[in-house]
A tleap script that builds the chain and sets N, CA, C and O, in Angstrom:
source leaprc.protein.ff14SB
mol = sequence {
  NMET PRO THR GLN THR GLU VAL LEU ALA ASP
  LEU ASN ARG ALA TYR ILE ASP SER VAL GLN
  GLY ALA ASP VAL ALA ARG PHE GLU THR LEU
  LEU ALA PRO ASP PHE ARG CYS SER ASN PRO
  ASP GLY SER LEU VAL ASP ARG ALA ALA PHE
  LEU ARG GLN ILE ALA ARG GLY PRO GLY ILE
  GLU GLY LEU ARG ALA GLU ASP VAL GLU ILE
  ARG LEU MET GLY ASP VAL ALA ILE VAL HIE
  ALA ALA THR ALA TYR ARG ASP GLY ALA GLY
  ILE GLN ARG ARG GLY ARG TYR THR ASP VAL
  TRP ARG ARG ASP GLY ALA ARG TRP LEU ALA
  VAL SER ALA HIE VAL THR ARG GLY CALA
}
set mol.1.N position { 24.179 4.027 -5.793 }
set mol.1.CA position { 23.084 3.946 -6.465 }
set mol.1.C position { 22.026 2.711 -5.415 }
set mol.1.O position { 22.441 1.610 -5.053 }
set mol.2.N position { 21.074 3.100 -5.202 }
set mol.2.CA position { 20.164 2.161 -4.297 }
set mol.2.C position { 20.050 0.736 -4.863 }
set mol.2.O position { 20.085 0.580 -6.084 }
set mol.3.N position { 19.929 -0.191 -4.126 }
set mol.3.CA position { 19.418 -1.613 -4.643 }
set mol.3.C position { 18.036 -1.572 -4.858 }
set mol.3.O position { 17.413 -0.607 -4.417 }
set mol.4.N position { 17.413 -2.527 -5.509 }
set mol.4.CA position { 16.196 -2.596 -5.881 }
set mol.4.C position { 15.262 -2.769 -4.529 }
set mol.4.O position { 14.130 -2.290 -4.470 }
set mol.5.N position { 15.782 -3.401 -3.611 }
set mol.5.CA position { 15.114 -3.640 -2.358 }
set mol.5.C position { 15.113 -2.236 -1.542 }
set mol.5.O position { 14.216 -2.000 -0.732 }
set mol.6.N position { 16.023 -1.440 -1.762 }
set mol.6.CA position { 15.982 -0.089 -1.106 }
set mol.6.C position { 14.873 0.577 -1.973 }
set mol.6.O position { 13.820 0.817 -1.383 }
set mol.7.N position { 14.950 0.865 -3.112 }
set mol.7.CA position { 13.945 1.373 -3.857 }
set mol.7.C position { 12.377 0.955 -3.644 }
set mol.7.O position { 11.413 1.711 -3.763 }
set mol.8.N position { 12.360 -0.234 -3.351 }
set mol.8.CA position { 10.951 -0.856 -2.946 }
set mol.8.C position { 10.582 -0.469 -1.562 }
set mol.8.O position { 9.415 -0.269 -1.225 }
set mol.9.N position { 11.647 -0.363 -0.733 }
set mol.9.CA position { 11.328 -0.049 0.523 }
set mol.9.C position { 10.785 1.385 0.659 }
set mol.9.O position { 9.875 1.661 1.440 }
set mol.10.N position { 11.474 2.411 -0.251 }
set mol.10.CA position { 11.052 3.760 -0.223 }
set mol.10.C position { 9.726 3.838 -0.751 }
set mol.10.O position { 8.846 4.512 -0.216 }
set mol.11.N position { 9.569 3.177 -1.769 }
set mol.11.CA position { 8.040 3.088 -2.476 }
set mol.11.C position { 7.013 2.588 -1.517 }
set mol.11.O position { 5.875 3.057 -1.512 }
set mol.12.N position { 7.384 1.677 -0.734 }
set mol.12.CA position { 6.396 1.162 0.387 }
set mol.12.C position { 6.164 2.317 1.313 }
set mol.12.O position { 5.031 2.687 1.621 }
set mol.13.N position { 7.249 2.871 1.742 }
set mol.13.CA position { 6.906 4.100 2.631 }
set mol.13.C position { 5.942 5.026 2.308 }
set mol.13.O position { 4.974 5.386 2.978 }
set mol.14.N position { 6.422 5.494 0.842 }
set mol.14.CA position { 5.504 6.463 0.081 }
set mol.14.C position { 4.041 5.986 0.040 }
set mol.14.O position { 3.115 6.786 0.177 }
set mol.15.N position { 3.840 4.605 -0.160 }
set mol.15.CA position { 2.569 4.098 -0.269 }
set mol.15.C position { 1.739 4.368 1.033 }
set mol.15.O position { 0.640 4.923 1.064 }
set mol.16.N position { 2.490 3.855 2.174 }
set mol.16.CA position { 1.821 3.983 3.482 }
set mol.16.C position { 1.366 5.599 3.636 }
set mol.16.O position { 0.260 6.047 3.939 }
set mol.17.N position { 2.592 6.301 3.323 }
set mol.17.CA position { 2.416 7.806 3.821 }
set mol.17.C position { 1.129 8.374 3.048 }
set mol.17.O position { 0.326 9.175 3.527 }
set mol.18.N position { 1.085 7.845 1.842 }
set mol.18.CA position { 0.167 8.319 0.768 }
set mol.18.C position { -1.441 7.876 1.389 }
set mol.18.O position { -2.406 8.640 1.397 }
set mol.19.N position { -1.435 6.660 1.818 }
set mol.19.CA position { -2.726 6.266 2.470 }
set mol.19.C position { -3.240 7.222 3.701 }
set mol.19.O position { -4.331 7.785 3.779 }
set mol.20.N position { -2.229 7.250 4.578 }
set mol.20.CA position { -2.648 8.135 5.564 }
set mol.20.C position { -2.823 9.765 5.315 }
set mol.20.O position { -3.566 10.488 5.979 }
set mol.21.N position { -2.127 10.114 4.406 }
set mol.21.CA position { -2.432 11.428 4.035 }
set mol.21.C position { -3.261 11.660 2.878 }
set mol.21.O position { -3.236 12.732 2.272 }
set mol.22.N position { -3.968 10.722 2.564 }
set mol.22.CA position { -5.202 10.842 1.337 }
set mol.22.C position { -4.560 11.597 0.097 }
set mol.22.O position { -5.155 12.522 -0.456 }
set mol.23.N position { -3.344 11.160 -0.297 }
set mol.23.CA position { -2.468 11.698 -1.320 }
set mol.23.C position { -2.756 11.179 -2.605 }
set mol.23.O position { -1.853 10.545 -3.149 }
set mol.24.N position { -3.894 11.327 -3.234 }
set mol.24.CA position { -4.271 10.784 -4.522 }
set mol.24.C position { -3.130 11.172 -5.568 }
set mol.24.O position { -2.738 10.302 -6.345 }
set mol.25.N position { -2.582 12.467 -5.609 }
set mol.25.CA position { -1.855 12.672 -6.662 }
set mol.25.C position { -0.634 11.652 -6.300 }
set mol.25.O position { -0.447 10.838 -7.204 }
set mol.26.N position { 0.042 11.543 -5.434 }
set mol.26.CA position { 1.115 10.478 -5.337 }
set mol.26.C position { 0.766 9.102 -5.617 }
set mol.26.O position { 1.641 8.441 -6.178 }
set mol.27.N position { -0.543 8.421 -5.291 }
set mol.27.CA position { -0.907 7.475 -5.788 }
set mol.27.C position { -0.967 7.255 -7.329 }
set mol.27.O position { -0.725 6.170 -7.857 }
set mol.28.N position { -1.304 8.358 -7.980 }
set mol.28.CA position { -1.273 8.472 -9.515 }
set mol.28.C position { 0.069 7.856 -9.778 }
set mol.28.O position { 0.111 7.007 -10.668 }
set mol.29.N position { 1.111 8.140 -9.170 }
set mol.29.CA position { 2.585 7.810 -9.730 }
set mol.29.C position { 2.811 6.431 -9.220 }
set mol.29.O position { 3.722 5.827 -9.787 }
set mol.30.N position { 2.190 5.812 -8.288 }
set mol.30.CA position { 2.674 4.520 -7.768 }
set mol.30.C position { 1.753 3.464 -8.359 }
set mol.30.O position { 2.256 2.342 -8.421 }
set mol.31.N position { 0.688 3.571 -8.741 }
set mol.31.CA position { -0.245 2.494 -9.241 }
set mol.31.C position { -0.166 2.287 -10.747 }
set mol.31.O position { -0.092 3.204 -11.565 }
set mol.32.N position { -0.193 0.807 -11.067 }
set mol.32.CA position { -0.174 0.600 -12.455 }
set mol.32.C position { -1.817 0.707 -13.009 }
set mol.32.O position { -2.807 0.664 -12.279 }
set mol.33.N position { -1.811 0.817 -14.087 }
set mol.33.CA position { -3.267 1.173 -14.731 }
set mol.33.C position { -4.309 -0.137 -14.408 }
set mol.33.O position { -5.512 0.059 -14.237 }
set mol.34.N position { -3.765 -1.361 -14.350 }
set mol.34.CA position { -4.514 -2.404 -14.093 }
set mol.34.C position { -4.444 -2.778 -12.453 }
set mol.34.O position { -4.655 -3.933 -12.084 }
set mol.35.N position { -4.196 -1.928 -11.702 }
set mol.35.CA position { -3.999 -2.009 -10.101 }
set mol.35.C position { -5.527 -2.558 -9.711 }
set mol.35.O position { -6.577 -2.098 -10.162 }
set mol.36.N position { -5.391 -3.631 -8.784 }
set mol.36.CA position { -6.501 -3.810 -7.950 }
set mol.36.C position { -6.401 -4.049 -6.326 }
set mol.36.O position { -5.337 -4.452 -5.855 }
set mol.37.N position { -7.339 -3.835 -5.630 }
set mol.37.CA position { -7.040 -3.866 -4.008 }
set mol.37.C position { -8.364 -4.828 -3.652 }
set mol.37.O position { -9.491 -4.821 -4.148 }
set mol.38.N position { -7.899 -5.496 -2.803 }
set mol.38.CA position { -8.828 -6.520 -2.013 }
set mol.38.C position { -8.729 -5.608 -0.514 }
set mol.38.O position { -7.697 -5.499 0.150 }
set mol.39.N position { -9.909 -5.066 -0.210 }
set mol.39.CA position { -10.259 -4.214 0.984 }
set mol.39.C position { -10.583 -5.059 2.151 }
set mol.39.O position { -11.033 -6.190 1.964 }
set mol.40.N position { -10.393 -4.606 3.321 }
set mol.40.CA position { -10.747 -5.421 4.567 }
set mol.40.C position { -11.999 -5.837 4.581 }
set mol.40.O position { -12.239 -6.907 5.141 }
set mol.41.N position { -13.096 -5.061 3.950 }
set mol.41.CA position { -14.751 -5.560 3.904 }
set mol.41.C position { -14.756 -6.870 2.830 }
set mol.41.O position { -15.801 -7.488 2.624 }
set mol.42.N position { -13.701 -7.169 2.282 }
set mol.42.CA position { -13.739 -8.084 1.056 }
set mol.42.C position { -13.819 -7.918 -0.240 }
set mol.42.O position { -13.614 -8.757 -1.117 }
set mol.43.N position { -14.235 -6.411 -0.382 }
set mol.43.CA position { -14.670 -6.045 -1.766 }
set mol.43.C position { -13.164 -5.946 -2.624 }
set mol.43.O position { -12.056 -5.807 -2.106 }
set mol.44.N position { -13.402 -6.033 -3.736 }
set mol.44.CA position { -12.275 -5.873 -4.728 }
set mol.44.C position { -12.489 -4.526 -5.568 }
set mol.44.O position { -13.503 -4.330 -6.237 }
set mol.45.N position { -11.458 -3.642 -5.467 }
set mol.45.CA position { -11.744 -2.476 -6.300 }
set mol.45.C position { -10.793 -2.222 -7.392 }
set mol.45.O position { -9.698 -2.723 -7.140 }
set mol.46.N position { -10.846 -1.616 -8.509 }
set mol.46.CA position { -10.032 -1.177 -9.675 }
set mol.46.C position { -9.472 0.061 -9.077 }
set mol.46.O position { -9.764 0.509 -7.968 }
set mol.47.N position { -8.586 0.593 -9.981 }
set mol.47.CA position { -7.577 1.575 -9.640 }
set mol.47.C position { -8.431 3.109 -9.428 }
set mol.47.O position { -8.123 3.985 -8.620 }
set mol.48.N position { -9.333 3.130 -10.193 }
set mol.48.CA position { -10.297 4.363 -10.133 }
set mol.48.C position { -10.900 4.253 -8.913 }
set mol.48.O position { -10.787 5.252 -8.203 }
set mol.49.N position { -11.634 3.141 -8.371 }
set mol.49.CA position { -12.340 3.155 -7.141 }
set mol.49.C position { -11.433 3.315 -6.025 }
set mol.49.O position { -11.790 3.923 -5.016 }
set mol.50.N position { -10.187 2.765 -6.154 }
set mol.50.CA position { -9.327 2.921 -4.982 }
set mol.50.C position { -8.829 4.314 -4.678 }
set mol.50.O position { -8.608 4.726 -3.539 }
set mol.51.N position { -8.662 5.042 -5.856 }
set mol.51.CA position { -8.141 6.378 -5.667 }
set mol.51.C position { -9.392 7.076 -5.123 }
set mol.51.O position { -9.212 7.758 -4.114 }
set mol.52.N position { -10.563 7.018 -5.602 }
set mol.52.CA position { -11.702 7.533 -4.775 }
set mol.52.C position { -11.777 7.086 -3.299 }
set mol.52.O position { -12.234 7.903 -2.500 }
set mol.53.N position { -11.401 5.947 -2.878 }
set mol.53.CA position { -11.369 5.550 -1.581 }
set mol.53.C position { -10.268 6.495 -0.831 }
set mol.53.O position { -10.511 7.041 0.245 }
set mol.54.N position { -9.196 6.604 -1.434 }
set mol.54.CA position { -8.126 7.320 -0.907 }
set mol.54.C position { -8.608 8.809 -0.752 }
set mol.54.O position { -8.483 9.367 0.338 }
set mol.55.N position { -9.049 9.328 -1.615 }
set mol.55.CA position { -9.579 10.702 -1.426 }
set mol.55.C position { -10.474 11.229 -0.380 }
set mol.55.O position { -10.559 12.416 -0.065 }
set mol.56.N position { -11.175 10.189 0.163 }
set mol.56.CA position { -12.057 10.203 1.326 }
set mol.56.C position { -11.344 10.381 2.695 }
set mol.56.O position { -11.881 10.874 3.687 }
set mol.57.N position { -10.075 9.921 2.627 }
set mol.57.CA position { -9.399 9.678 3.768 }
set mol.57.C position { -9.605 8.556 4.396 }
set mol.57.O position { -10.678 7.958 4.318 }
set mol.58.N position { -8.504 8.105 5.155 }
set mol.58.CA position { -8.172 6.875 5.699 }
set mol.58.C position { -9.317 6.310 7.006 }
set mol.58.O position { -9.565 5.135 7.275 }
set mol.59.N position { -9.803 7.365 7.577 }
set mol.59.CA position { -10.537 7.016 8.860 }
set mol.59.C position { -9.828 6.431 9.719 }
set mol.59.O position { -10.413 5.801 10.599 }
set mol.60.N position { -8.478 6.472 9.704 }
set mol.60.CA position { -7.393 5.877 10.842 }
set mol.60.C position { -6.521 6.930 11.054 }
set mol.60.O position { -6.468 7.900 10.298 }
set mol.61.N position { -5.747 6.775 12.167 }
set mol.61.CA position { -4.764 7.706 12.339 }
set mol.61.C position { -3.441 7.004 12.871 }
set mol.61.O position { -3.460 5.949 13.504 }
set mol.62.N position { -2.188 7.773 12.511 }
set mol.62.CA position { -0.928 7.077 12.923 }
set mol.62.C position { -0.552 5.714 12.095 }
set mol.62.O position { 0.071 4.816 12.661 }
set mol.63.N position { -0.879 5.625 11.001 }
set mol.63.CA position { -0.806 4.215 10.240 }
set mol.63.C position { 0.789 4.107 10.126 }
set mol.63.O position { 1.447 5.032 9.649 }
set mol.64.N position { 1.264 3.140 10.506 }
set mol.64.CA position { 2.845 2.721 10.165 }
set mol.64.C position { 2.813 1.374 9.933 }
set mol.64.O position { 1.986 0.590 10.399 }
set mol.65.N position { 3.813 1.091 9.135 }
set mol.65.CA position { 4.192 -0.369 8.658 }
set mol.65.C position { 5.250 -1.023 9.611 }
set mol.65.O position { 6.237 -0.451 10.075 }
set mol.66.N position { 4.897 -2.234 9.807 }
set mol.66.CA position { 6.125 -2.891 10.677 }
set mol.66.C position { 6.229 -4.266 10.227 }
set mol.66.O position { 5.346 -4.990 9.765 }
set mol.67.N position { 7.550 -4.521 10.456 }
set mol.67.CA position { 7.887 -6.106 10.122 }
set mol.67.C position { 7.744 -6.198 8.640 }
set mol.67.O position { 7.207 -7.171 8.110 }
set mol.68.N position { 8.187 -5.262 8.018 }
set mol.68.CA position { 8.331 -5.268 6.264 }
set mol.68.C position { 9.183 -6.321 5.895 }
set mol.68.O position { 10.305 -6.456 6.383 }
set mol.69.N position { 8.676 -7.108 5.016 }
set mol.69.CA position { 9.342 -8.141 4.026 }
set mol.69.C position { 9.366 -7.965 2.697 }
set mol.69.O position { 8.275 -7.999 2.128 }
set mol.70.N position { 10.419 -7.772 1.998 }
set mol.70.CA position { 10.351 -7.520 0.693 }
set mol.70.C position { 10.964 -8.677 -0.080 }
set mol.70.O position { 12.111 -9.057 0.157 }
set mol.71.N position { 10.139 -9.272 -1.067 }
set mol.71.CA position { 10.509 -10.282 -1.658 }
set mol.71.C position { 10.657 -10.084 -3.271 }
set mol.71.O position { 9.688 -9.886 -4.005 }
set mol.72.N position { 11.961 -10.164 -3.699 }
set mol.72.CA position { 12.066 -9.855 -5.138 }
set mol.72.C position { 12.166 -11.217 -5.905 }
set mol.72.O position { 12.710 -12.240 -5.489 }
set mol.73.N position { 11.576 -11.045 -7.025 }
set mol.73.CA position { 11.502 -12.346 -7.951 }
set mol.73.C position { 11.471 -11.563 -9.362 }
set mol.73.O position { 10.411 -11.304 -9.931 }
set mol.74.N position { 12.676 -11.230 -9.845 }
set mol.74.CA position { 12.933 -10.562 -11.260 }
set mol.74.C position { 12.196 -9.451 -11.277 }
set mol.74.O position { 12.443 -8.589 -10.434 }
set mol.75.N position { 11.321 -9.281 -12.075 }
set mol.75.CA position { 10.445 -8.043 -12.325 }
set mol.75.C position { 9.201 -7.956 -11.492 }
set mol.75.O position { 8.312 -7.132 -11.705 }
set mol.76.N position { 9.185 -8.786 -10.598 }
set mol.76.CA position { 8.149 -8.732 -9.655 }
set mol.76.C position { 8.627 -8.805 -8.211 }
set mol.76.O position { 9.578 -9.479 -7.817 }
set mol.77.N position { 7.798 -7.978 -7.432 }
set mol.77.CA position { 8.272 -7.879 -6.090 }
set mol.77.C position { 6.925 -7.910 -5.046 }
set mol.77.O position { 5.866 -7.333 -5.291 }
set mol.78.N position { 7.216 -8.740 -3.793 }
set mol.78.CA position { 5.866 -8.873 -3.101 }
set mol.78.C position { 6.218 -8.283 -1.904 }
set mol.78.O position { 7.309 -8.679 -1.495 }
set mol.79.N position { 5.636 -7.429 -1.166 }
set mol.79.CA position { 5.812 -6.730 0.041 }
set mol.79.C position { 4.779 -7.375 1.139 }
set mol.79.O position { 3.567 -7.432 0.932 }
set mol.80.N position { 5.338 -7.798 2.198 }
set mol.80.CA position { 4.292 -8.213 3.379 }
set mol.80.C position { 4.760 -7.427 4.332 }
set mol.80.O position { 5.947 -7.109 4.402 }
set mol.81.N position { 3.740 -6.997 5.259 }
set mol.81.CA position { 4.004 -6.272 6.392 }
set mol.81.C position { 2.778 -6.072 7.152 }
set mol.81.O position { 1.653 -6.045 6.655 }
set mol.82.N position { 3.151 -5.888 8.792 }
set mol.82.CA position { 2.070 -5.634 9.681 }
set mol.82.C position { 1.800 -3.993 9.550 }
set mol.82.O position { 2.623 -3.211 9.074 }
set mol.83.N position { 0.642 -3.666 10.003 }
set mol.83.CA position { 0.294 -2.242 10.129 }
set mol.83.C position { -0.092 -1.849 11.853 }
set mol.83.O position { -0.685 -2.620 12.608 }
set mol.84.N position { 0.258 -0.882 12.111 }
set mol.84.CA position { -0.451 -0.465 13.528 }
set mol.84.C position { -0.947 1.013 13.316 }
set mol.84.O position { -0.350 1.886 12.686 }
set mol.85.N position { -2.142 1.122 13.958 }
set mol.85.CA position { -2.898 2.557 13.567 }
set mol.85.C position { -3.814 2.736 14.601 }
set mol.85.O position { -3.910 1.809 15.406 }
set mol.86.N position { -4.604 3.862 14.779 }
set mol.86.CA position { -5.610 4.022 15.703 }
set mol.86.C position { -6.786 4.203 14.932 }
set mol.86.O position { -6.731 5.055 14.045 }
set mol.87.N position { -7.999 3.474 15.120 }
set mol.87.CA position { -9.168 3.574 14.564 }
set mol.87.C position { -9.890 4.927 14.790 }
set mol.87.O position { -9.384 5.751 15.551 }
set mol.88.N position { -11.093 5.186 14.136 }
set mol.88.CA position { -11.633 6.365 14.368 }
set mol.88.C position { -12.144 6.716 15.828 }
set mol.88.O position { -12.510 7.862 16.087 }
set mol.89.N position { -12.161 5.738 16.744 }
set mol.89.CA position { -12.296 5.897 18.253 }
set mol.89.C position { -11.133 6.045 18.976 }
set mol.89.O position { -11.154 6.092 20.206 }
set mol.90.N position { -9.920 6.139 18.203 }
set mol.90.CA position { -8.742 6.140 18.845 }
set mol.90.C position { -8.064 5.115 19.615 }
set mol.90.O position { -7.195 5.267 20.474 }
set mol.91.N position { -8.537 4.161 19.227 }
set mol.91.CA position { -8.239 2.513 19.807 }
set mol.91.C position { -7.104 2.080 18.936 }
set mol.91.O position { -7.168 2.207 17.714 }
set mol.92.N position { -6.058 1.565 19.549 }
set mol.92.CA position { -4.992 1.099 18.736 }
set mol.92.C position { -5.420 -0.332 18.151 }
set mol.92.O position { -5.972 -1.223 18.796 }
set mol.93.N position { -5.049 -0.370 16.778 }
set mol.93.CA position { -5.365 -1.522 16.166 }
set mol.93.C position { -4.110 -2.109 15.408 }
set mol.93.O position { -3.066 -1.473 15.263 }
set mol.94.N position { -4.312 -3.325 14.964 }
set mol.94.CA position { -3.266 -4.116 13.977 }
set mol.94.C position { -3.912 -4.584 12.744 }
set mol.94.O position { -5.101 -4.889 12.644 }
set mol.95.N position { -2.823 -4.620 11.597 }
set mol.95.CA position { -3.575 -5.274 10.469 }
set mol.95.C position { -2.468 -5.853 9.797 }
set mol.95.O position { -1.419 -6.137 10.375 }
set mol.96.N position { -2.665 -6.021 8.671 }
set mol.96.CA position { -1.741 -6.774 7.696 }
set mol.96.C position { -1.992 -6.307 6.140 }
set mol.96.O position { -3.127 -5.951 5.825 }
set mol.97.N position { -1.097 -6.308 5.314 }
set mol.97.CA position { -1.048 -6.004 3.949 }
set mol.97.C position { 0.014 -6.846 3.134 }
set mol.97.O position { 1.116 -7.178 3.571 }
set mol.98.N position { -0.419 -7.097 2.058 }
set mol.98.CA position { 0.576 -7.704 0.918 }
set mol.98.C position { 0.491 -6.744 -0.075 }
set mol.98.O position { -0.667 -6.409 -0.323 }
set mol.99.N position { 1.450 -6.135 -0.791 }
set mol.99.CA position { 1.301 -5.508 -2.057 }
set mol.99.C position { 2.045 -6.072 -3.148 }
set mol.99.O position { 3.172 -6.467 -2.850 }
set mol.100.N position { 1.714 -6.190 -4.234 }
set mol.100.CA position { 2.736 -6.665 -5.451 }
set mol.100.C position { 2.862 -5.722 -6.324 }
set mol.100.O position { 1.956 -5.057 -6.827 }
set mol.101.N position { 4.319 -5.635 -6.568 }
set mol.101.CA position { 4.947 -4.565 -7.487 }
set mol.101.C position { 5.296 -5.171 -8.613 }
set mol.101.O position { 5.588 -6.362 -8.507 }
set mol.102.N position { 5.358 -4.571 -9.904 }
set mol.102.CA position { 5.809 -4.846 -11.058 }
set mol.102.C position { 6.663 -3.935 -11.706 }
set mol.102.O position { 6.293 -2.771 -11.857 }
set mol.103.N position { 7.990 -4.398 -12.192 }
set mol.103.CA position { 8.957 -3.398 -12.716 }
set mol.103.C position { 8.241 -3.145 -14.071 }
set mol.103.O position { 7.715 -4.055 -14.713 }
set mol.104.N position { 8.257 -1.907 -14.443 }
set mol.104.CA position { 7.897 -1.237 -15.683 }
set mol.104.C position { 9.015 -0.355 -16.216 }
set mol.104.O position { 9.063 0.873 -16.136 }
set mol.105.N position { 9.912 -1.173 -16.775 }
set mol.105.CA position { 11.274 -0.309 -17.417 }
set mol.105.C position { 12.121 -0.021 -16.326 }
set mol.105.O position { 12.678 -0.901 -15.669 }
set mol.106.N position { 12.228 1.159 -16.123 }
set mol.106.CA position { 13.140 1.710 -14.749 }
set mol.106.C position { 12.201 1.849 -13.500 }
set mol.106.O position { 12.688 2.174 -12.417 }
set mol.107.N position { 11.076 1.646 -13.619 }
set mol.107.CA position { 10.259 2.139 -12.533 }
set mol.107.C position { 9.428 0.836 -11.897 }
set mol.107.O position { 9.303 -0.188 -12.568 }
set mol.108.N position { 8.961 0.932 -10.771 }
set mol.108.CA position { 8.189 0.074 -10.050 }
set mol.108.C position { 6.721 0.439 -9.969 }
set mol.108.O position { 6.517 1.540 -9.458 }
set mol.109.N position { 5.629 -0.255 -10.368 }
set mol.109.CA position { 4.304 0.160 -10.153 }
set mol.109.C position { 3.670 -0.985 -9.210 }
set mol.109.O position { 3.925 -2.188 -9.267 }
set mol.110.N position { 2.876 -0.396 -8.420 }
set mol.110.CA position { 1.885 -1.465 -7.516 }
set mol.110.C position { 0.665 -2.033 -8.555 }
set mol.110.O position { -0.162 -1.307 -9.107 }
set mol.111.N position { 0.749 -3.397 -8.675 }
set mol.111.CA position { -0.400 -4.086 -9.458 }
set mol.111.C position { -1.377 -4.430 -8.466 }
set mol.111.O position { -2.528 -4.302 -8.882 }
set mol.112.N position { -1.266 -4.845 -7.227 }
set mol.112.CA position { -2.115 -5.370 -6.475 }
set mol.112.C position { -1.877 -5.081 -5.076 }
set mol.112.O position { -0.711 -4.858 -4.750 }
set mol.113.N position { -2.956 -5.041 -4.026 }
set mol.113.CA position { -2.933 -4.844 -2.714 }
set mol.113.C position { -3.878 -5.664 -1.869 }
set mol.113.O position { -5.039 -5.537 -2.259 }
set mol.114.N position { -3.748 -6.396 -0.919 }
set mol.114.CA position { -4.651 -6.954 -0.160 }
set mol.114.C position { -4.436 -6.530 1.409 }
set mol.114.O position { -3.377 -6.770 1.989 }
set mol.115.N position { -5.459 -5.926 1.991 }
set mol.115.CA position { -5.343 -5.130 3.228 }
set mol.115.C position { -6.299 -5.786 4.141 }
set mol.115.O position { -7.421 -6.068 3.719 }
set mol.116.N position { -5.900 -6.097 5.551 }
set mol.116.CA position { -6.718 -6.632 6.543 }
set mol.116.C position { -6.605 -5.568 7.552 }
set mol.116.O position { -5.611 -4.846 7.631 }
set mol.117.N position { -7.751 -5.464 8.415 }
set mol.117.CA position { -7.664 -4.727 9.739 }
set mol.117.C position { -8.096 -5.646 10.833 }
set mol.117.O position { -9.002 -6.456 10.633 }
set mol.118.N position { -7.432 -5.545 12.079 }
set mol.118.CA position { -7.852 -6.522 12.855 }
set mol.118.C position { -8.103 -5.727 14.373 }
set mol.118.O position { -8.354 -4.532 14.522 }
set mol.119.N position { -7.990 -6.526 15.193 }
set mol.119.CA position { -8.205 -5.844 16.584 }
set mol.119.C position { -6.934 -5.565 17.374 }
set mol.119.O position { -7.000 -5.031 18.481 }
savepdb mol mol.pdb
quit
């Protein structure tokens, strides 16, 4: 049986893959109803607006998470990570994200995300 950290690592990979693949259906299973995301442009969006963003596609390629740190605090987990990706012009870029997950019974749901994109 996987540890909670292993479960969250798998969910984190699914989250990143779903961003890159514009997989709204998968996100429907990952996000809590009260999910919020702070976008790189400074906007704060709710679950419905986030899913609309995902459906439009990421506008980046080769997204991968690096230096992933998962912190468990009972029924809450925080995932910190760096990202590497290519922007629309094909230029290699880096960013960071912090996701907060809440255990809801037997499953974990993302309740918050904060994303930065940099040089």
